[in-house]
C-alpha positions as CSV (number, residue, x, y, z in Angstrom):
1,M,7.2,-13.2,13.8
2,V,9.0,-10.1,12.7
3,N,12.5,-8.7,12.4
4,T,13.9,-5.2,11.7
5,I,14.5,-4.2,8.1
6,L,14.8,-0.4,8.6
7,K,16.1,1.9,11.3
8,P,14.3,5.2,11.9
9,D,16.2,8.2,10.6
10,S,17.9,10.0,13.5
11,R,16.8,13.3,12.1
12,S,13.1,12.4,12.2
13,S,10.7,13.8,14.7
14,A,9.1,11.6,17.3
15,E,5.9,11.5,15.3
16,E,7.8,10.5,12.2
17,R,9.6,7.7,14.0
18,A,6.3,6.5,15.4
19,A,4.8,6.3,11.9
20,Q,7.8,4.6,10.3
21,P,7.4,0.9,10.2
22,V,10.4,-1.2,11.0
23,V,9.0,-4.7,10.8
24,H,9.3,-7.6,8.4
25,H,7.3,-10.8,8.5
26,L,9.6,-13.8,8.4
27,P,8.4,-16.3,5.8
28,Q,7.1,-19.6,7.3
29,G,6.5,-22.4,4.8
30,F,6.2,-22.5,1.0
31,S,3.3,-20.1,0.8
32,D,5.1,-17.3,2.6
33,S,8.4,-18.0,0.7
34,F,6.5,-17.8,-2.6
35,A,4.9,-14.5,-1.7
36,L,8.2,-13.0,-0.6
37,G,10.0,-14.3,-3.7
38,F,7.3,-12.9,-6.0
39,T,7.4,-9.6,-4.3
40,K,11.2,-9.3,-4.5
41,L,11.0,-10.1,-8.2
42,L,8.5,-7.3,-8.8
43,R,10.7,-5.0,-6.6
44,F,13.7,-5.8,-8.9
45,C,11.7,-4.9,-12.0
46,A,10.5,-1.6,-10.5
47,D,14.0,-0.7,-9.4
48,T,15.3,-1.5,-12.9
49,F,12.6,0.4,-14.7
50,F,12.2,3.5,-12.5
51,T,15.6,3.8,-10.7
52,K,15.1,6.8,-8.5
53,K,12.1,8.4,-10.3
54,Y,10.0,7.9,-7.1
55,G,7.1,10.0,-8.2
56,H,6.6,8.1,-11.5
57,R,7.2,4.8,-9.7
58,A,4.4,5.7,-7.3
59,I,2.0,6.3,-10.1
60,V,2.5,2.9,-11.7
61,L,2.7,1.0,-8.4
62,E,-0.3,2.6,-6.8
63,T,-2.3,1.7,-9.8
64,V,-1.4,-1.9,-9.2
65,A,-1.7,-1.6,-5.4
66,A,-5.4,-0.6,-5.7
67,V,-6.2,-3.9,-7.2
68,P,-5.8,-6.4,-4.3
69,G,-8.3,-4.7,-2.0
70,M,-11.0,-4.7,-4.6
71,V,-10.3,-8.3,-5.6
72,G,-10.2,-9.5,-2.0
73,A,-13.4,-7.6,-1.1
74,M,-15.2,-9.1,-4.1
75,F,-14.3,-12.7,-3.4
76,T,-14.9,-12.4,0.3
77,H,-18.3,-10.9,-0.4
78,L,-19.2,-13.8,-2.7
79,S,-17.9,-16.4,-0.3
80,C,-19.9,-14.9,2.6
81,L,-23.0,-15.0,0.3
82,R,-22.4,-18.6,-0.6
83,W,-21.8,-19.8,2.9
84,M,-24.2,-17.4,4.5
85,R,-21.7,-16.2,7.1
86,D,-20.5,-12.9,8.5
87,D,-17.4,-11.2,7.0
88,K,-16.1,-10.0,10.3
89,G,-15.4,-6.6,8.9
90,W,-13.0,-7.8,6.2
91,I,-15.0,-6.5,3.2
92,R,-15.2,-2.9,4.3
93,T,-11.6,-2.9,5.4
94,L,-10.5,-4.2,2.0
95,M,-12.7,-1.7,0.1
96,E,-11.2,1.1,2.2
97,E,-7.7,-0.2,1.2
98,A,-8.6,-0.1,-2.5
99,E,-10.0,3.4,-2.2
100,N,-7.1,4.6,-0.1
101,E,-4.6,3.4,-2.7
102,R,-6.6,5.1,-5.5
103,M,-6.3,8.4,-3.6
104,H,-2.5,7.8,-3.4
105,L,-2.6,7.5,-7.2
106,M,-4.7,10.6,-7.7
107,T,-2.2,12.5,-5.5
108,F,0.9,11.5,-7.3
109,I,-0.6,12.1,-10.7
110,E,-0.7,15.8,-9.6
111,I,2.9,15.7,-8.5
112,A,4.6,13.6,-11.3
113,K,2.7,14.0,-14.5
114,P,2.6,10.5,-16.2
115,T,3.8,10.3,-19.8
116,W,1.8,8.5,-22.4
117,F,4.3,5.7,-22.3
118,E,3.8,5.3,-18.6
119,R,0.0,5.3,-19.1
120,M,0.4,2.4,-21.6
121,V,2.6,0.6,-19.0
122,I,-0.2,1.1,-16.4
123,L,-2.8,-0.4,-18.7
124,G,-0.7,-3.5,-19.4
125,V,0.6,-4.1,-15.9
126,Q,-2.8,-3.6,-14.3
127,G,-4.5,-6.0,-16.6
128,V,-2.0,-8.7,-16.1
129,F,-1.9,-8.2,-12.4
130,L,-5.7,-8.2,-12.0
131,I,-6.0,-11.6,-13.8
132,G,-3.0,-13.1,-12.0
133,F,-4.0,-11.8,-8.5
134,S,-7.6,-13.0,-9.0
135,I,-6.4,-16.5,-9.8
136,L,-4.1,-16.5,-6.8
137,Y,-6.9,-15.3,-4.5
138,L,-9.1,-18.1,-5.7
139,L,-6.4,-20.7,-5.2
140,S,-5.0,-19.4,-1.9
141,P,-6.4,-16.3,-0.2
142,R,-3.7,-16.6,2.5
143,T,-0.9,-16.4,0.0
144,A,-2.6,-13.5,-1.8
145,H,-2.8,-11.5,1.5
146,R,0.8,-12.4,2.3
147,V,1.8,-11.1,-1.1
148,V,0.1,-7.8,-0.4
149,G,1.7,-7.6,3.1
150,Y,5.1,-8.0,1.5
151,F,4.2,-5.4,-1.2
152,E,3.4,-2.9,1.5
153,E,6.7,-3.6,3.2
154,E,8.5,-2.7,0.0
155,A,6.2,0.3,-0.4
156,V,7.4,1.6,3.0
157,I,11.0,1.2,1.9
158,S,10.3,3.1,-1.3
159,Y,8.6,6.0,0.4
160,T,11.4,6.1,3.0
161,L,13.9,6.4,0.2
162,Y,11.7,9.1,-1.4
163,L,11.8,11.1,1.9
164,K,15.6,10.8,1.8
165,E,15.6,12.2,-1.8
166,I,13.5,15.1,-0.6
167,D,15.5,15.8,2.5
168,E,18.8,15.8,0.6
169,G,17.4,18.1,-2.1
170,R,17.4,15.7,-5.0
171,S,13.6,15.9,-5.3
172,P,11.9,19.3,-4.9
173,N,9.6,19.6,-1.8
174,V,6.7,21.1,-3.7
175,P,3.4,22.2,-2.2
176,A,1.0,19.3,-1.5
177,P,-1.8,19.0,-4.1
178,T,-5.2,20.2,-3.1
179,I,-6.6,16.7,-3.3
180,A,-4.1,15.5,-0.8
181,R,-4.7,18.4,1.6
182,H,-8.4,17.6,1.5
183,Y,-8.2,13.9,1.8
184,W,-5.7,13.8,4.6
185,R,-7.0,17.0,6.2
186,M,-3.6,18.6,5.9
187,A,-2.6,22.2,6.6
188,D,-2.7,24.7,3.7
189,D,1.1,25.0,3.8
190,A,1.6,21.2,3.6
191,T,4.3,20.0,1.3
192,L,5.3,16.9,-0.7
193,R,7.3,15.6,2.3
194,D,4.1,15.7,4.5
195,V,2.3,13.8,1.8
196,V,4.9,11.1,1.6
197,L,4.8,10.7,5.4
198,V,1.1,10.1,5.5
199,V,1.2,7.8,2.5
200,R,3.9,5.8,4.1
201,A,1.7,5.5,7.3
202,D,-1.2,4.3,5.1
203,E,1.1,1.6,3.5
204,A,2.1,0.5,7.0
205,H,-1.6,0.1,7.8
206,H,-2.1,-2.0,4.7
207,R,0.9,-4.1,5.6
208,D,-0.4,-4.9,9.1
209,V,-3.9,-5.6,7.8
210,N,-2.8,-8.1,5.1
211,H,-0.3,-9.9,7.2
212,G,-3.0,-10.2,9.9
213,F,-5.5,-11.6,7.4
214,A,-2.9,-14.0,6.1
215,N,-2.1,-15.2,9.6
216,S,-5.8,-15.6,10.4
217,L,-6.3,-17.7,7.2
218,G,-3.3,-19.8,8.0
219,G,-4.3,-20.3,11.6
220,T,-1.2,-18.6,13.1
221,A,-2.8,-15.4,14.3
222,T,-1.9,-14.5,17.9
223,T,-4.1,-11.4,17.8
224,P,-7.2,-10.4,15.9
225,A,-6.6,-9.1,12.4
226,V,-6.4,-5.3,12.1
227,I,-9.7,-4.0,10.7
228,A,-9.6,-0.4,12.0
229,P,-10.3,2.4,9.5
230,Y,-7.6,4.8,8.6
231,P,-7.3,7.8,10.9
232,G,-7.5,11.3,9.6
233,H,-9.0,10.7,6.1
234,A,-11.9,12.8,4.7
235,A,-15.0,10.7,4.7
236,D,-16.6,12.7,1.8
237,L,-14.3,14.2,-0.8
238,Q,-17.1,16.3,-2.2
239,T,-18.3,17.9,1.0
240,G,-15.2,17.6,3.1
241,S,-17.2,16.1,5.9
């Protein structure tokens, strides 16, 4: 079940409107409500700490965002080994998510150079989140995936606001870093705005994947979980193949 939380910007092109997610999973039961409440708490902390420094916010948050996919893949892998069953494509999908979030981080490091203080914050936040999310995944994989789904909904909001900052001239629309142009196979004249658009589309994919996994684990899925790979990403960053 979904409801609308964002409306496409009237100035956006048809392609941008198609890539802009406008859905929100309505919480059903304690597990979903806990996941949403936890996400809103973290959102409040991020808004308080970073205000409108979206580039720096992205660096810290993408460091954390790369954790769930790796944790989920590891525990799913071990579970499949223990019970000698197929993973139905979940492990590779979650590993792709972790790698994709890491590439987001590498991109924004080139755009908003992190300070030493922010690097220390990253070390602390990532360590605490890794332990906490691992415990949550062991206790309730469904809740863990729902948390990530809500995380990604908030990420979409943040990147939409980042686009607004760029469009209104408050953030410079600098050239896209080389690593971003390579990974997303972008044109040589691509800009930060183009990067934010593709990153937002990635986050929408993560949102759908994790809400789908949570629905499957909770027995409420009406369609198969999304396990498709991300379109348009370079398969080999070294060779560009």
